mmCIF file of the N, C-alpha and C atoms, coordinates in Angstrom:
data_MODEL
# 
_entry.id   MODEL 
# 
loop_
_atom_site.group_PDB 
_atom_site.id 
_atom_site.type_symbol 
_atom_site.label_atom_id 
_atom_site.label_alt_id 
_atom_site.label_comp_id 
_atom_site.label_asym_id 
_atom_site.label_entity_id 
_atom_site.label_seq_id 
_atom_site.pdbx_PDB_ins_code 
_atom_site.Cartn_x 
_atom_site.Cartn_y 
_atom_site.Cartn_z 
_atom_site.occupancy 
_atom_site.B_iso_or_equiv 
_atom_site.pdbx_formal_charge 
_atom_site.auth_seq_id 
_atom_site.auth_comp_id 
_atom_site.auth_asym_id 
_atom_site.auth_atom_id 
_atom_site.pdbx_PDB_model_num 
ATOM 1   N N  . MET A 1 1  ? -27.814 27.503  -0.476 1.00 0.00 ? 1  MET A N  1 
ATOM 2   C CA . MET A 1 1  ? -27.548 26.516  -1.554 1.00 0.00 ? 1  MET A CA 1 
ATOM 3   C C  . MET A 1 1  ? -26.038 26.265  -1.843 1.00 0.00 ? 1  MET A C  1 
ATOM 4   N N  . ALA A 1 2  ? -25.398 27.470  -2.029 1.00 0.00 ? 2  ALA A N  1 
ATOM 5   C CA . ALA A 1 2  ? -23.916 27.392  -2.343 1.00 0.00 ? 2  ALA A CA 1 
ATOM 6   C C  . ALA A 1 2  ? -23.143 26.590  -1.180 1.00 0.00 ? 2  ALA A C  1 
ATOM 7   N N  . LEU A 1 3  ? -23.626 26.997  0.069  1.00 0.00 ? 3  LEU A N  1 
ATOM 8   C CA . LEU A 1 3  ? -23.011 26.272  1.307  1.00 0.00 ? 3  LEU A CA 1 
ATOM 9   C C  . LEU A 1 3  ? -23.222 24.810  1.190  1.00 0.00 ? 3  LEU A C  1 
ATOM 10  N N  . GLU A 1 4  ? -24.467 24.432  0.844  1.00 0.00 ? 4  GLU A N  1 
ATOM 11  C CA . GLU A 1 4  ? -24.760 22.987  0.711  1.00 0.00 ? 4  GLU A CA 1 
ATOM 12  C C  . GLU A 1 4  ? -24.021 22.258  -0.281 1.00 0.00 ? 4  GLU A C  1 
ATOM 13  N N  . CYS A 1 5  ? -23.781 22.887  -1.424 1.00 0.00 ? 5  CYS A N  1 
ATOM 14  C CA . CYS A 1 5  ? -22.920 22.368  -2.533 1.00 0.00 ? 5  CYS A CA 1 
ATOM 15  C C  . CYS A 1 5  ? -21.454 22.127  -2.036 1.00 0.00 ? 5  CYS A C  1 
ATOM 16  N N  . SER A 1 6  ? -20.958 23.196  -1.431 1.00 0.00 ? 6  SER A N  1 
ATOM 17  C CA . SER A 1 6  ? -19.516 23.070  -1.023 1.00 0.00 ? 6  SER A CA 1 
ATOM 18  C C  . SER A 1 6  ? -19.414 21.931  0.020  1.00 0.00 ? 6  SER A C  1 
ATOM 19  N N  . ARG A 1 7  ? -20.393 21.878  0.919  1.00 0.00 ? 7  ARG A N  1 
ATOM 20  C CA . ARG A 1 7  ? -20.354 20.779  1.982  1.00 0.00 ? 7  ARG A CA 1 
ATOM 21  C C  . ARG A 1 7  ? -20.309 19.390  1.309  1.00 0.00 ? 7  ARG A C  1 
ATOM 22  N N  . TYR A 1 8  ? -21.269 19.259  0.264  1.00 0.00 ? 8  TYR A N  1 
ATOM 23  C CA . TYR A 1 8  ? -21.311 18.024  -0.398 1.00 0.00 ? 8  TYR A CA 1 
ATOM 24  C C  . TYR A 1 8  ? -20.010 17.667  -1.077 1.00 0.00 ? 8  TYR A C  1 
ATOM 25  N N  . PHE A 1 9  ? -19.438 18.753  -1.714 1.00 0.00 ? 9  PHE A N  1 
ATOM 26  C CA . PHE A 1 9  ? -18.192 18.584  -2.457 1.00 0.00 ? 9  PHE A CA 1 
ATOM 27  C C  . PHE A 1 9  ? -17.054 18.200  -1.494 1.00 0.00 ? 9  PHE A C  1 
ATOM 28  N N  . LEU A 1 10 ? -16.925 18.870  -0.362 1.00 0.00 ? 10 LEU A N  1 
ATOM 29  C CA . LEU A 1 10 ? -15.839 18.469  0.642  1.00 0.00 ? 10 LEU A CA 1 
ATOM 30  C C  . LEU A 1 10 ? -16.084 17.161  1.162  1.00 0.00 ? 10 LEU A C  1 
ATOM 31  N N  . THR A 1 11 ? -17.314 16.709  1.384  1.00 0.00 ? 11 THR A N  1 
ATOM 32  C CA . THR A 1 11 ? -17.506 15.315  1.928  1.00 0.00 ? 11 THR A CA 1 
ATOM 33  C C  . THR A 1 11 ? -17.182 14.392  0.917  1.00 0.00 ? 11 THR A C  1 
ATOM 34  N N  . SER A 1 12 ? -17.508 14.544  -0.331 1.00 0.00 ? 12 SER A N  1 
ATOM 35  C CA . SER A 1 12 ? -17.215 13.626  -1.382 1.00 0.00 ? 12 SER A CA 1 
ATOM 36  C C  . SER A 1 12 ? -15.639 13.523  -1.600 1.00 0.00 ? 12 SER A C  1 
ATOM 37  N N  . LEU A 1 13 ? -15.022 14.699  -1.516 1.00 0.00 ? 13 LEU A N  1 
ATOM 38  C CA . LEU A 1 13 ? -13.498 14.780  -1.591 1.00 0.00 ? 13 LEU A CA 1 
ATOM 39  C C  . LEU A 1 13 ? -12.902 13.954  -0.524 1.00 0.00 ? 13 LEU A C  1 
ATOM 40  N N  . MET A 1 14 ? -13.381 14.120  0.735  1.00 0.00 ? 14 MET A N  1 
ATOM 41  C CA . MET A 1 14 ? -12.809 13.458  1.819  1.00 0.00 ? 14 MET A CA 1 
ATOM 42  C C  . MET A 1 14 ? -12.943 11.879  1.690  1.00 0.00 ? 14 MET A C  1 
ATOM 43  N N  . LEU A 1 15 ? -14.137 11.560  1.283  1.00 0.00 ? 15 LEU A N  1 
ATOM 44  C CA . LEU A 1 15 ? -14.445 10.100  1.132  1.00 0.00 ? 15 LEU A CA 1 
ATOM 45  C C  . LEU A 1 15 ? -13.503 9.465   0.071  1.00 0.00 ? 15 LEU A C  1 
ATOM 46  N N  . SER A 1 16 ? -13.355 10.196  -1.108 1.00 0.00 ? 16 SER A N  1 
ATOM 47  C CA . SER A 1 16 ? -12.461 9.651   -2.130 1.00 0.00 ? 16 SER A CA 1 
ATOM 48  C C  . SER A 1 16 ? -10.990 9.618   -1.741 1.00 0.00 ? 16 SER A C  1 
ATOM 49  N N  . LEU A 1 17 ? -10.622 10.589  -0.925 1.00 0.00 ? 17 LEU A N  1 
ATOM 50  C CA . LEU A 1 17 ? -9.242  10.561  -0.480 1.00 0.00 ? 17 LEU A CA 1 
ATOM 51  C C  . LEU A 1 17 ? -9.060  9.454   0.502  1.00 0.00 ? 17 LEU A C  1 
ATOM 52  N N  . ARG A 1 18 ? -10.061 9.137   1.382  1.00 0.00 ? 18 ARG A N  1 
ATOM 53  C CA . ARG A 1 18 ? -9.904  8.053   2.319  1.00 0.00 ? 18 ARG A CA 1 
ATOM 54  C C  . ARG A 1 18 ? -9.892  6.693   1.554  1.00 0.00 ? 18 ARG A C  1 
ATOM 55  N N  . GLN A 1 19 ? -10.564 6.493   0.538  1.00 0.00 ? 19 GLN A N  1 
ATOM 56  C CA . GLN A 1 19 ? -10.593 5.343   -0.244 1.00 0.00 ? 19 GLN A CA 1 
ATOM 57  C C  . GLN A 1 19 ? -9.195  5.179   -1.039 1.00 0.00 ? 19 GLN A C  1 
ATOM 58  N N  . ASP A 1 20 ? -8.797  6.274   -1.551 1.00 0.00 ? 20 ASP A N  1 
ATOM 59  C CA . ASP A 1 20 ? -7.386  6.163   -2.277 1.00 0.00 ? 20 ASP A CA 1 
ATOM 60  C C  . ASP A 1 20 ? -6.345  5.881   -1.273 1.00 0.00 ? 20 ASP A C  1 
ATOM 61  N N  . SER A 1 21 ? -6.412  6.475   -0.046 1.00 0.00 ? 21 SER A N  1 
ATOM 62  C CA . SER A 1 21 ? -5.368  6.044   0.912  1.00 0.00 ? 21 SER A CA 1 
ATOM 63  C C  . SER A 1 21 ? -5.365  4.582   1.284  1.00 0.00 ? 21 SER A C  1 
ATOM 64  N N  . GLY A 1 22 ? -6.546  4.037   1.344  1.00 0.00 ? 22 GLY A N  1 
ATOM 65  C CA . GLY A 1 22 ? -6.820  2.654   1.671  1.00 0.00 ? 22 GLY A CA 1 
ATOM 66  C C  . GLY A 1 22 ? -6.135  1.864   0.540  1.00 0.00 ? 22 GLY A C  1 
ATOM 67  N N  . LYS A 1 23 ? -6.324  2.159   -0.673 1.00 0.00 ? 23 LYS A N  1 
ATOM 68  C CA . LYS A 1 23 ? -5.840  1.408   -1.872 1.00 0.00 ? 23 LYS A CA 1 
ATOM 69  C C  . LYS A 1 23 ? -4.256  1.559   -1.826 1.00 0.00 ? 23 LYS A C  1 
ATOM 70  N N  . LEU A 1 24 ? -3.804  2.824   -1.486 1.00 0.00 ? 24 LEU A N  1 
ATOM 71  C CA . LEU A 1 24 ? -2.334  3.019   -1.510 1.00 0.00 ? 24 LEU A CA 1 
ATOM 72  C C  . LEU A 1 24 ? -1.741  2.191   -0.519 1.00 0.00 ? 24 LEU A C  1 
ATOM 73  N N  . LYS A 1 25 ? -2.389  2.033   0.750  1.00 0.00 ? 25 LYS A N  1 
ATOM 74  C CA . LYS A 1 25 ? -1.856  1.264   1.773  1.00 0.00 ? 25 LYS A CA 1 
ATOM 75  C C  . LYS A 1 25 ? -1.846  -0.241  1.468  1.00 0.00 ? 25 LYS A C  1 
ATOM 76  N N  . LYS A 1 26 ? -2.913  -0.754  0.764  1.00 0.00 ? 26 LYS A N  1 
ATOM 77  C CA . LYS A 1 26 ? -2.869  -2.160  0.353  1.00 0.00 ? 26 LYS A CA 1 
ATOM 78  C C  . LYS A 1 26 ? -1.754  -2.304  -0.601 1.00 0.00 ? 26 LYS A C  1 
ATOM 79  N N  . GLU A 1 27 ? -1.649  -1.520  -1.611 1.00 0.00 ? 27 GLU A N  1 
ATOM 80  C CA . GLU A 1 27 ? -0.551  -1.561  -2.671 1.00 0.00 ? 27 GLU A CA 1 
ATOM 81  C C  . GLU A 1 27 ? 0.808   -1.602  -1.980 1.00 0.00 ? 27 GLU A C  1 
ATOM 82  N N  . PHE A 1 28 ? 1.031   -0.701  -1.082 1.00 0.00 ? 28 PHE A N  1 
ATOM 83  C CA . PHE A 1 28 ? 2.348   -0.570  -0.369 1.00 0.00 ? 28 PHE A CA 1 
ATOM 84  C C  . PHE A 1 28 ? 2.620   -1.862  0.512  1.00 0.00 ? 28 PHE A C  1 
ATOM 85  N N  . THR A 1 29 ? 1.619   -2.372  1.119  1.00 0.00 ? 29 THR A N  1 
ATOM 86  C CA . THR A 1 29 ? 1.759   -3.538  1.940  1.00 0.00 ? 29 THR A CA 1 
ATOM 87  C C  . THR A 1 29 ? 2.034   -4.785  1.045  1.00 0.00 ? 29 THR A C  1 
ATOM 88  N N  . ARG A 1 30 ? 1.413   -4.830  -0.151 1.00 0.00 ? 30 ARG A N  1 
ATOM 89  C CA . ARG A 1 30 ? 1.723   -5.982  -0.940 1.00 0.00 ? 30 ARG A CA 1 
ATOM 90  C C  . ARG A 1 30 ? 3.028   -5.899  -1.519 1.00 0.00 ? 30 ARG A C  1 
ATOM 91  N N  . PHE A 1 31 ? 3.499   -4.651  -1.819 1.00 0.00 ? 31 PHE A N  1 
ATOM 92  C CA . PHE A 1 31 ? 4.780   -4.402  -2.410 1.00 0.00 ? 31 PHE A CA 1 
ATOM 93  C C  . PHE A 1 31 ? 5.896   -4.700  -1.418 1.00 0.00 ? 31 PHE A C  1 
ATOM 94  N N  . ALA A 1 32 ? 5.671   -4.303  -0.193 1.00 0.00 ? 32 ALA A N  1 
ATOM 95  C CA . ALA A 1 32 ? 6.647   -4.563  0.928  1.00 0.00 ? 32 ALA A CA 1 
ATOM 96  C C  . ALA A 1 32 ? 6.706   -6.107  1.145  1.00 0.00 ? 32 ALA A C  1 
ATOM 97  N N  . PHE A 1 33 ? 5.601   -6.743  1.146  1.00 0.00 ? 33 PHE A N  1 
ATOM 98  C CA . PHE A 1 33 ? 5.622   -8.185  1.432  1.00 0.00 ? 33 PHE A CA 1 
ATOM 99  C C  . PHE A 1 33 ? 6.313   -8.936  0.373  1.00 0.00 ? 33 PHE A C  1 
ATOM 100 N N  . GLU A 1 34 ? 6.018   -8.590  -0.912 1.00 0.00 ? 34 GLU A N  1 
ATOM 101 C CA . GLU A 1 34 ? 6.725   -9.238  -1.950 1.00 0.00 ? 34 GLU A CA 1 
ATOM 102 C C  . GLU A 1 34 ? 8.251   -8.995  -1.995 1.00 0.00 ? 34 GLU A C  1 
ATOM 103 N N  . ASN A 1 35 ? 8.623   -7.789  -1.584 1.00 0.00 ? 35 ASN A N  1 
ATOM 104 C CA . ASN A 1 35 ? 10.032  -7.487  -1.476 1.00 0.00 ? 35 ASN A CA 1 
ATOM 105 C C  . ASN A 1 35 ? 10.607  -8.363  -0.369 1.00 0.00 ? 35 ASN A C  1 
ATOM 106 N N  . MET A 1 36 ? 10.022  -8.459  0.735  1.00 0.00 ? 36 MET A N  1 
ATOM 107 C CA . MET A 1 36 ? 10.470  -9.188  1.857  1.00 0.00 ? 36 MET A CA 1 
ATOM 108 C C  . MET A 1 36 ? 10.612  -10.659 1.462  1.00 0.00 ? 36 MET A C  1 
ATOM 109 N N  . GLU A 1 37 ? 9.636   -11.212 0.753  1.00 0.00 ? 37 GLU A N  1 
ATOM 110 C CA . GLU A 1 37 ? 9.659   -12.593 0.280  1.00 0.00 ? 37 GLU A CA 1 
ATOM 111 C C  . GLU A 1 37 ? 10.896  -12.896 -0.550 1.00 0.00 ? 37 GLU A C  1 
ATOM 112 N N  . GLU A 1 38 ? 11.185  -11.822 -1.471 1.00 0.00 ? 38 GLU A N  1 
ATOM 113 C CA . GLU A 1 38 ? 12.402  -11.963 -2.340 1.00 0.00 ? 38 GLU A CA 1 
ATOM 114 C C  . GLU A 1 38 ? 13.670  -11.888 -1.465 1.00 0.00 ? 38 GLU A C  1 
ATOM 115 N N  . GLN A 1 39 ? 13.851  -11.121 -0.520 1.00 0.00 ? 39 GLN A N  1 
ATOM 116 C CA . GLN A 1 39 ? 14.965  -11.082 0.269  1.00 0.00 ? 39 GLN A CA 1 
ATOM 117 C C  . GLN A 1 39 ? 15.125  -12.303 1.171  1.00 0.00 ? 39 GLN A C  1 
ATOM 118 N N  . VAL A 1 40 ? 14.071  -12.979 1.657  1.00 0.00 ? 40 VAL A N  1 
ATOM 119 C CA . VAL A 1 40 ? 14.220  -14.173 2.256  1.00 0.00 ? 40 VAL A CA 1 
ATOM 120 C C  . VAL A 1 40 ? 14.763  -15.230 1.416  1.00 0.00 ? 40 VAL A C  1 
ATOM 121 N N  . MET A 1 41 ? 14.186  -15.349 0.213  1.00 0.00 ? 41 MET A N  1 
ATOM 122 C CA . MET A 1 41 ? 14.619  -16.357 -0.726 1.00 0.00 ? 41 MET A CA 1 
ATOM 123 C C  . MET A 1 41 ? 16.103  -16.135 -1.088 1.00 0.00 ? 41 MET A C  1 
ATOM 124 N N  . GLU A 1 42 ? 16.610  -14.987 -1.272 1.00 0.00 ? 42 GLU A N  1 
ATOM 125 C CA . GLU A 1 42 ? 17.838  -14.701 -1.529 1.00 0.00 ? 42 GLU A CA 1 
ATOM 126 C C  . GLU A 1 42 ? 18.833  -15.049 -0.408 1.00 0.00 ? 42 GLU A C  1 
ATOM 127 N N  . ALA A 1 43 ? 18.316  -14.805 0.871  1.00 0.00 ? 43 ALA A N  1 
ATOM 128 C CA . ALA A 1 43 ? 19.184  -15.162 1.982  1.00 0.00 ? 43 ALA A CA 1 
ATOM 129 C C  . ALA A 1 43 ? 19.240  -16.675 2.114  1.00 0.00 ? 43 ALA A C  1 
ATOM 130 N N  . GLU A 1 44 ? 18.135  -17.403 1.810  1.00 0.00 ? 44 GLU A N  1 
ATOM 131 C CA . GLU A 1 44 ? 18.158  -18.850 1.955  1.00 0.00 ? 44 GLU A CA 1 
ATOM 132 C C  . GLU A 1 44 ? 19.092  -19.432 0.911  1.00 0.00 ? 44 GLU A C  1 
ATOM 133 N N  . ALA A 1 45 ? 19.108  -18.876 -0.337 1.00 0.00 ? 45 ALA A N  1 
ATOM 134 C CA . ALA A 1 45 ? 19.985  -19.352 -1.339 1.00 0.00 ? 45 ALA A CA 1 
ATOM 135 C C  . ALA A 1 45 ? 21.447  -19.079 -0.916 1.00 0.00 ? 45 ALA A C  1 
ATOM 136 N N  . ALA A 1 46 ? 21.700  -17.938 -0.376 1.00 0.00 ? 46 ALA A N  1 
ATOM 137 C CA . ALA A 1 46 ? 23.073  -17.638 0.006  1.00 0.00 ? 46 ALA A CA 1 
ATOM 138 C C  . ALA A 1 46 ? 23.555  -18.542 1.070  1.00 0.00 ? 46 ALA A C  1 
ATOM 139 N N  . GLU A 1 47 ? 22.624  -18.953 2.086  1.00 0.00 ? 47 GLU A N  1 
ATOM 140 C CA . GLU A 1 47 ? 22.941  -19.871 3.171  1.00 0.00 ? 47 GLU A CA 1 
ATOM 141 C C  . GLU A 1 47 ? 23.278  -21.337 2.490  1.00 0.00 ? 47 GLU A C  1 
ATOM 142 N N  . MET A 1 48 ? 22.454  -21.817 1.520  1.00 0.00 ? 48 MET A N  1 
ATOM 143 C CA . MET A 1 48 ? 22.686  -23.031 0.817  1.00 0.00 ? 48 MET A CA 1 
ATOM 144 C C  . MET A 1 48 ? 23.973  -23.110 0.189  1.00 0.00 ? 48 MET A C  1 
ATOM 145 N N  . GLU A 1 49 ? 24.311  -22.009 -0.430 1.00 0.00 ? 49 GLU A N  1 
ATOM 146 C CA . GLU A 1 49 ? 25.685  -21.832 -1.163 1.00 0.00 ? 49 GLU A CA 1 
ATOM 147 C C  . GLU A 1 49 ? 26.792  -21.913 -0.142 1.00 0.00 ? 49 GLU A C  1 
ATOM 148 N N  . ALA A 1 50 ? 26.621  -21.356 0.936  1.00 0.00 ? 50 ALA A N  1 
ATOM 149 C CA . ALA A 1 50 ? 27.554  -21.233 1.993  1.00 0.00 ? 50 ALA A CA 1 
ATOM 150 C C  . ALA A 1 50 ? 27.852  -22.666 2.596  1.00 0.00 ? 50 ALA A C  1 
ATOM 151 N N  . GLU A 1 51 ? 26.776  -23.390 2.705  1.00 0.00 ? 51 GLU A N  1 
ATOM 152 C CA . GLU A 1 51 ? 26.890  -24.831 3.318  1.00 0.00 ? 51 GLU A CA 1 
ATOM 153 C C  . GLU A 1 51 ? 27.621  -25.688 2.228  1.00 0.00 ? 51 GLU A C  1 
ATOM 154 N N  . ASP A 1 52 ? 27.469  -25.469 0.912  1.00 0.00 ? 52 ASP A N  1 
ATOM 155 C CA . ASP A 1 52 ? 28.099  -26.358 -0.048 1.00 0.00 ? 52 ASP A CA 1 
ATOM 156 C C  . ASP A 1 52 ? 29.539  -26.064 -0.061 1.00 0.00 ? 52 ASP A C  1 
# 
């Protein structure tokens, strides 16, 4: 019985960790993409200023 409980606990722990890492990956990807978009906009603005 105790072995069965610990196996269940470990399985649920692993699943929740896997879901958390998926969420973290999505958040990080979104953050990196937004950051990249900002840098592209800044670079384009700098180019336009240089042309003027």
